[in-house]
PyMOL CGO cylinders between C-alpha atoms (Angstrom):
from pymol import cmd
from pymol.cgo import CYLINDER

trace = [
    CYLINDER, -34.03, 207.78, -42.00, -37.02, 208.55, -44.15, 0.3, 1, 1, 1, 1, 1, 1,
    CYLINDER, -37.02, 208.55, -44.15, -39.44, 211.38, -43.50, 0.3, 1, 1, 1, 1, 1, 1,
    CYLINDER, -39.44, 211.38, -43.50, -42.22, 208.84, -42.99, 0.3, 1, 1, 1, 1, 1, 1,
    CYLINDER, -42.22, 208.84, -42.99, -40.33, 207.13, -40.18, 0.3, 1, 1, 1, 1, 1, 1,
    CYLINDER, -40.33, 207.13, -40.18, -39.43, 210.45, -38.55, 0.3, 1, 1, 1, 1, 1, 1,
    CYLINDER, -39.43, 210.45, -38.55, -43.07, 211.53, -38.66, 0.3, 1, 1, 1, 1, 1, 1,
    CYLINDER, -43.07, 211.53, -38.66, -44.16, 208.23, -37.08, 0.3, 1, 1, 1, 1, 1, 1,
    CYLINDER, -44.16, 208.23, -37.08, -41.63, 208.70, -34.27, 0.3, 1, 1, 1, 1, 1, 1,
    CYLINDER, -41.63, 208.70, -34.27, -42.74, 212.29, -33.67, 0.3, 1, 1, 1, 1, 1, 1,
    CYLINDER, -42.74, 212.29, -33.67, -46.39, 211.19, -33.60, 0.3, 1, 1, 1, 1, 1, 1,
    CYLINDER, -46.39, 211.19, -33.60, -45.62, 208.50, -31.01, 0.3, 1, 1, 1, 1, 1, 1,
    CYLINDER, -45.62, 208.50, -31.01, -43.62, 210.93, -28.87, 0.3, 1, 1, 1, 1, 1, 1,
    CYLINDER, -43.62, 210.93, -28.87, -46.54, 213.35, -28.68, 0.3, 1, 1, 1, 1, 1, 1,
    CYLINDER, -46.54, 213.35, -28.68, -48.51, 210.70, -26.79, 0.3, 1, 1, 1, 1, 1, 1,
    CYLINDER, -48.51, 210.70, -26.79, -45.60, 209.32, -24.80, 0.3, 1, 1, 1, 1, 1, 1,
    CYLINDER, -45.60, 209.32, -24.80, -46.01, 209.48, -20.99, 0.3, 1, 1, 1, 1, 1, 1,
    CYLINDER, -46.01, 209.48, -20.99, -44.06, 212.39, -19.51, 0.3, 1, 1, 1, 1, 1, 1,
    CYLINDER, -44.06, 212.39, -19.51, -42.66, 210.18, -16.73, 0.3, 1, 1, 1, 1, 1, 1,
    CYLINDER, -42.66, 210.18, -16.73, -40.98, 207.91, -19.27, 0.3, 1, 1, 1, 1, 1, 1,
    CYLINDER, -40.98, 207.91, -19.27, -39.47, 210.54, -21.59, 0.3, 1, 1, 1, 1, 1, 1,
    CYLINDER, -39.47, 210.54, -21.59, -36.11, 210.62, -19.76, 0.3, 1, 1, 1, 1, 1, 1,
    CYLINDER, -36.11, 210.62, -19.76, -35.79, 206.85, -19.95, 0.3, 1, 1, 1, 1, 1, 1,
    CYLINDER, -35.79, 206.85, -19.95, -36.57, 206.97, -23.63, 0.3, 1, 1, 1, 1, 1, 1,
    CYLINDER, -36.57, 206.97, -23.63, -33.95, 209.68, -24.20, 0.3, 1, 1, 1, 1, 1, 1,
    CYLINDER, -33.95, 209.68, -24.20, -31.39, 207.64, -22.25, 0.3, 1, 1, 1, 1, 1, 1,
    CYLINDER, -31.39, 207.64, -22.25, -32.11, 204.67, -24.50, 0.3, 1, 1, 1, 1, 1, 1,
    CYLINDER, -32.11, 204.67, -24.50, -31.85, 206.77, -27.66, 0.3, 1, 1, 1, 1, 1, 1,
    CYLINDER, -31.85, 206.77, -27.66, -28.46, 208.11, -26.53, 0.3, 1, 1, 1, 1, 1, 1,
    CYLINDER, -28.46, 208.11, -26.53, -27.35, 204.58, -25.68, 0.3, 1, 1, 1, 1, 1, 1,
    CYLINDER, -27.35, 204.58, -25.68, -28.27, 203.39, -29.18, 0.3, 1, 1, 1, 1, 1, 1,
    CYLINDER, -28.27, 203.39, -29.18, -26.56, 206.40, -30.73, 0.3, 1, 1, 1, 1, 1, 1,
    CYLINDER, -26.56, 206.40, -30.73, -23.29, 205.86, -28.86, 0.3, 1, 1, 1, 1, 1, 1,
    CYLINDER, -23.29, 205.86, -28.86, -23.39, 202.13, -28.02, 0.3, 1, 1, 1, 1, 1, 1,
    CYLINDER, -23.39, 202.13, -28.02, -20.23, 201.40, -30.03, 0.3, 1, 1, 1, 1, 1, 1,
    CYLINDER, -20.23, 201.40, -30.03, -18.34, 203.95, -27.91, 0.3, 1, 1, 1, 1, 1, 1,
    CYLINDER, -18.34, 203.95, -27.91, -19.68, 202.85, -24.51, 0.3, 1, 1, 1, 1, 1, 1,
    CYLINDER, -19.68, 202.85, -24.51, -17.32, 200.64, -22.55, 0.3, 1, 1, 1, 1, 1, 1,
    CYLINDER, -17.32, 200.64, -22.55, -19.14, 198.17, -20.30, 0.3, 1, 1, 1, 1, 1, 1,
    CYLINDER, -19.14, 198.17, -20.30, -16.89, 196.96, -17.47, 0.3, 1, 1, 1, 1, 1, 1,
    CYLINDER, -16.89, 196.96, -17.47, -15.97, 193.29, -17.36, 0.3, 1, 1, 1, 1, 1, 1,
    CYLINDER, -15.97, 193.29, -17.36, -16.60, 191.08, -14.28, 0.3, 1, 1, 1, 1, 1, 1,
    CYLINDER, -16.60, 191.08, -14.28, -13.22, 191.85, -12.70, 0.3, 1, 1, 1, 1, 1, 1,
    CYLINDER, -13.22, 191.85, -12.70, -13.70, 195.60, -13.04, 0.3, 1, 1, 1, 1, 1, 1,
    CYLINDER, -13.70, 195.60, -13.04, -17.26, 195.34, -11.69, 0.3, 1, 1, 1, 1, 1, 1,
    CYLINDER, -17.26, 195.34, -11.69, -15.96, 193.44, -8.65, 0.3, 1, 1, 1, 1, 1, 1,
    CYLINDER, -15.96, 193.44, -8.65, -13.24, 196.03, -8.05, 0.3, 1, 1, 1, 1, 1, 1,
    CYLINDER, -13.24, 196.03, -8.05, -15.79, 198.86, -8.25, 0.3, 1, 1, 1, 1, 1, 1,
    CYLINDER, -15.79, 198.86, -8.25, -18.18, 197.03, -5.91, 0.3, 1, 1, 1, 1, 1, 1,
    CYLINDER, -18.18, 197.03, -5.91, -15.33, 196.34, -3.47, 0.3, 1, 1, 1, 1, 1, 1,
    CYLINDER, -15.33, 196.34, -3.47, -14.35, 200.00, -3.48, 0.3, 1, 1, 1, 1, 1, 1,
    CYLINDER, -14.35, 200.00, -3.48, -17.97, 201.08, -2.90, 0.3, 1, 1, 1, 1, 1, 1,
    CYLINDER, -17.97, 201.08, -2.90, -18.24, 198.66, 0.03, 0.3, 1, 1, 1, 1, 1, 1,
    CYLINDER, -18.24, 198.66, 0.03, -14.74, 199.39, 1.36, 0.3, 1, 1, 1, 1, 1, 1,
    CYLINDER, -14.74, 199.39, 1.36, -13.61, 195.77, 0.85, 0.3, 1, 1, 1, 1, 1, 1,
    CYLINDER, -13.61, 195.77, 0.85, -10.15, 194.62, -0.25, 0.3, 1, 1, 1, 1, 1, 1,
    CYLINDER, -10.15, 194.62, -0.25, -8.69, 198.12, -0.10, 0.3, 1, 1, 1, 1, 1, 1,
    CYLINDER, -8.69, 198.12, -0.10, -5.02, 198.83, 0.50, 0.3, 1, 1, 1, 1, 1, 1,
    CYLINDER, -5.02, 198.83, 0.50, -3.89, 201.71, 2.67, 0.3, 1, 1, 1, 1, 1, 1,
    CYLINDER, -3.89, 201.71, 2.67, -0.59, 203.55, 2.53, 0.3, 1, 1, 1, 1, 1, 1,
    CYLINDER, -0.59, 203.55, 2.53, 1.12, 205.97, 4.87, 0.3, 1, 1, 1, 1, 1, 1,
    CYLINDER, 1.12, 205.97, 4.87, 2.60, 208.05, 2.07, 0.3, 1, 1, 1, 1, 1, 1,
    CYLINDER, 2.60, 208.05, 2.07, 3.08, 208.21, -1.67, 0.3, 1, 1, 1, 1, 1, 1,
    CYLINDER, 3.08, 208.21, -1.67, 6.57, 206.73, -1.23, 0.3, 1, 1, 1, 1, 1, 1,
    CYLINDER, 6.57, 206.73, -1.23, 5.03, 203.84, 0.71, 0.3, 1, 1, 1, 1, 1, 1,
    CYLINDER, 5.03, 203.84, 0.71, 2.57, 203.30, -2.15, 0.3, 1, 1, 1, 1, 1, 1,
    CYLINDER, 2.57, 203.30, -2.15, 5.31, 203.23, -4.81, 0.3, 1, 1, 1, 1, 1, 1,
    CYLINDER, 5.31, 203.23, -4.81, 7.51, 200.94, -2.71, 0.3, 1, 1, 1, 1, 1, 1,
    CYLINDER, 7.51, 200.94, -2.71, 4.68, 198.44, -2.32, 0.3, 1, 1, 1, 1, 1, 1,
    CYLINDER, 4.68, 198.44, -2.32, 3.82, 198.65, -6.03, 0.3, 1, 1, 1, 1, 1, 1,
    CYLINDER, 3.82, 198.65, -6.03, 7.43, 197.92, -7.00, 0.3, 1, 1, 1, 1, 1, 1,
    CYLINDER, 7.43, 197.92, -7.00, 7.74, 194.89, -4.73, 0.3, 1, 1, 1, 1, 1, 1,
]
cmd.load_cgo(trace, "trace")
């Protein structure tokens, strides 16, 4: 990145609304690490939503019960 571009960014940040700085930083970090961020697919999103809403959950009486049901 050239010095000119860095100076332009710094100039813009000086006038940036304080309330939006955190959102801007979040976006900068996203851009910096976007190739390392794993976005869940539809199936994973559904499983996470189900868990949050206590839907489609299995219950077990013990760890042995869990393993027995997983093996069958």
